[in-house]
MARGUZA-311155 format. One record per residue (C-alpha): residue number from 1; x, y, z; residue in one letter. Coordinates in nm, 3 decimals. Layout:
<lumdrens>
+-----+---------+---------+---------+---------+
! num !    east !   north !      up ! residuo !
+-----+---------+---------+---------+---------+
! NUM !       X !       Y !       Z !       a !
...
+-----+---------+---------+---------+---------+
</lumdrens>
This chain:
<lumdrens>
+-----+---------+---------+---------+---------+
! num !    east !   north !      up ! residuo !
+-----+---------+---------+---------+---------+
!   1 !   0.940 !   4.706 !   0.216 !       m !
!   2 !   1.068 !   5.044 !   0.300 !       l !
!   3 !   1.162 !   5.291 !   0.025 !       g !
!   4 !   1.505 !   5.449 !   0.019 !       d !
!   5 !   1.371 !   5.774 !   0.181 !       d !
!   6 !   1.174 !   5.579 !   0.451 !       d !
!   7 !   1.476 !   5.367 !   0.529 !       e !
!   8 !   1.707 !   5.675 !   0.559 !       e !
!   9 !   1.456 !   5.850 !   0.795 !       q !
!  10 !   1.427 !   5.530 !   1.004 !       r !
!  11 !   1.801 !   5.495 !   1.023 !       a !
!  12 !   1.837 !   5.868 !   1.126 !       r !
!  13 !   1.569 !   5.821 !   1.398 !       a !
!  14 !   1.741 !   5.522 !   1.532 !       i !
!  15 !   2.086 !   5.691 !   1.534 !       a !
!  16 !   1.946 !   5.985 !   1.716 !       q !
!  17 !   1.804 !   5.761 !   1.986 !       r !
!  18 !   2.127 !   5.573 !   2.016 !       v !
!  19 !   2.329 !   5.891 !   2.031 !       f !
!  20 !   2.101 !   6.028 !   2.305 !       a !
!  21 !   2.181 !   5.714 !   2.520 !       v !
!  22 !   2.547 !   5.713 !   2.450 !       v !
!  23 !   2.582 !   6.089 !   2.506 !       s !
!  24 !   2.460 !   6.071 !   2.860 !       t !
!  25 !   2.705 !   6.123 !   3.141 !       k !
!  26 !   2.766 !   5.751 !   3.182 !       w !
!  27 !   2.664 !   5.596 !   2.846 !       g !
!  28 !   2.997 !   5.605 !   2.663 !       l !
!  29 !   3.204 !   5.543 !   2.973 !       r !
!  30 !   3.025 !   5.221 !   3.044 !       v !
!  31 !   3.043 !   5.109 !   2.683 !       l !
!  32 !   3.418 !   5.169 !   2.683 !       e !
!  33 !   3.465 !   4.984 !   3.010 !       e !
!  34 !   3.278 !   4.682 !   2.873 !       i !
!  35 !   3.488 !   4.696 !   2.557 !       g !
!  36 !   3.805 !   4.709 !   2.780 !       a !
!  37 !   3.715 !   4.384 !   2.940 !       g !
!  38 !   3.507 !   4.469 !   3.246 !       h !
!  39 !   3.219 !   4.239 !   3.196 !       h !
!  40 !   3.052 !   4.195 !   3.534 !       r !
!  41 !   2.835 !   4.446 !   3.722 !       f !
!  42 !   3.077 !   4.500 !   4.021 !       r !
!  43 !   3.381 !   4.535 !   3.780 !       e !
!  44 !   3.191 !   4.807 !   3.592 !       l !
!  45 !   3.092 !   4.977 !   3.913 !       h !
!  46 !   3.459 !   4.985 !   4.030 !       r !
!  47 !   3.586 !   5.098 !   3.690 !       a !
!  48 !   3.335 !   5.386 !   3.638 !       v !
!  49 !   3.432 !   5.623 !   3.903 !       d !
!  50 !   3.133 !   5.809 !   4.061 !       g !
!  51 !   2.843 !   5.599 !   3.906 !       i !
!  52 !   2.581 !   5.475 !   4.155 !       s !
!  53 !   2.445 !   5.122 !   4.150 !       y !
!  54 !   2.106 !   5.252 !   4.035 !       k !
!  55 !   2.251 !   5.457 !   3.750 !       m !
!  56 !   2.478 !   5.173 !   3.639 !       l !
!  57 !   2.169 !   4.949 !   3.628 !       t !
!  58 !   1.975 !   5.207 !   3.430 !       r !
!  59 !   2.254 !   5.273 !   3.190 !       t !
!  60 !   2.318 !   4.892 !   3.128 !       l !
!  61 !   1.944 !   4.842 !   3.057 !       r !
!  62 !   1.940 !   5.138 !   2.815 !       e !
!  63 !   2.250 !   5.021 !   2.637 !       l !
!  64 !   2.095 !   4.666 !   2.606 !       e !
!  65 !   1.756 !   4.805 !   2.502 !       h !
!  66 !   1.928 !   4.983 !   2.210 !       h !
!  67 !   2.126 !   4.692 !   2.098 !       g !
!  68 !   2.469 !   4.803 !   2.200 !       l !
!  69 !   2.546 !   4.550 !   2.470 !       i !
!  70 !   2.422 !   4.191 !   2.538 !       s !
!  71 !   2.352 !   4.057 !   2.879 !       r !
!  72 !   2.420 !   3.696 !   2.964 !       y !
!  73 !   2.276 !   3.551 !   3.286 !       d !
!  74 !   2.454 !   3.234 !   3.370 !       h !
!  75 !   2.161 !   3.114 !   3.573 !       g !
!  76 !   2.365 !   2.986 !   3.863 !       t !
!  77 !   2.270 !   2.973 !   4.235 !       a !
!  78 !   2.518 !   3.261 !   4.293 !       n !
!  79 !   2.387 !   3.537 !   4.046 !       p !
!  80 !   2.637 !   3.591 !   3.768 !       r !
!  81 !   2.564 !   3.822 !   3.481 !       v !
!  82 !   2.817 !   3.922 !   3.205 !       d !
!  83 !   2.791 !   4.197 !   2.967 !       y !
!  84 !   2.953 !   4.230 !   2.633 !       s !
!  85 !   2.948 !   4.464 !   2.339 !       l !
!  86 !   2.734 !   4.360 !   2.036 !       t !
!  87 !   2.882 !   4.413 !   1.688 !       a !
!  88 !   2.694 !   4.744 !   1.680 !       a !
!  89 !   2.835 !   4.845 !   2.013 !       g !
!  90 !   3.192 !   4.759 !   1.906 !       t !
!  91 !   3.145 !   4.953 !   1.580 !       r !
!  92 !   3.014 !   5.259 !   1.770 !       l !
!  93 !   3.303 !   5.259 !   2.013 !       v !
!  94 !   3.544 !   5.235 !   1.718 !       t !
!  95 !   3.358 !   5.523 !   1.552 !       t !
!  96 !   3.377 !   5.743 !   1.853 !       v !
!  97 !   3.752 !   5.667 !   1.896 !       h !
!  98 !   3.796 !   5.785 !   1.529 !       a !
!  99 !   3.612 !   6.098 !   1.616 !       l !
! 100 !   3.872 !   6.143 !   1.896 !       c !
! 101 !   4.152 !   6.086 !   1.650 !       d !
! 102 !   4.000 !   6.356 !   1.414 !       w !
! 103 !   3.983 !   6.595 !   1.712 !       s !
! 104 !   4.352 !   6.526 !   1.793 !       r !
! 105 !   4.447 !   6.574 !   1.431 !       a !
! 106 !   4.284 !   6.915 !   1.414 !       h !
! 107 !   4.334 !   7.019 !   1.779 !       l !
! 108 !   4.531 !   7.341 !   1.699 !       d !
! 109 !   4.262 !   7.459 !   1.461 !       r !
! 110 !   3.968 !   7.364 !   1.687 !       l !
! 111 !   4.135 !   7.536 !   1.985 !       l !
! 112 !   4.122 !   7.860 !   1.786 !       e !
! 113 !   3.737 !   7.844 !   1.748 !       a !
! 114 !   3.546 !   8.074 !   1.978 !       p !
! 115 !   3.370 !   7.781 !   2.159 !       a !
! 116 !   3.707 !   7.653 !   2.284 !       h !
! 117 !   3.913 !   7.967 !   2.352 !       r !
! 118 !   4.023 !   8.004 !   2.711 !       g !
! 119 !   3.835 !   7.714 !   2.845 !       e !
! 120 !   4.003 !   7.484 !   3.108 !       p !
! 121 !   3.984 !   7.118 !   3.018 !       f !
! 122 !   3.911 !   6.850 !   3.272 !       a !
+-----+---------+---------+---------+---------+
</lumdrens>
């Protein structure tokens, strides 16, 4: 059994690896699209503008590998695979949206910070 310090270090290490996957160009966008109801590969490809098939495949594998999405292969003659958020993935998307809410609540103050002055937003 892990001690409290060991458990905390392990949790931090896992969180850092998960954040590294989610903070890629496509990670969060794919998670959000799956959460919005786009569950099939082609649906996701159409929904995430600019992502290549190869990058979508890689992103889906990474998100699954880290326990944020689950993949269900229907095993039919015509290949059909669905993706869904796991409980951890759902909670992570909710947490990211809460961070966006925080940002909106403090936007005026944040825009005064040197890092954000005069920058155009895309």
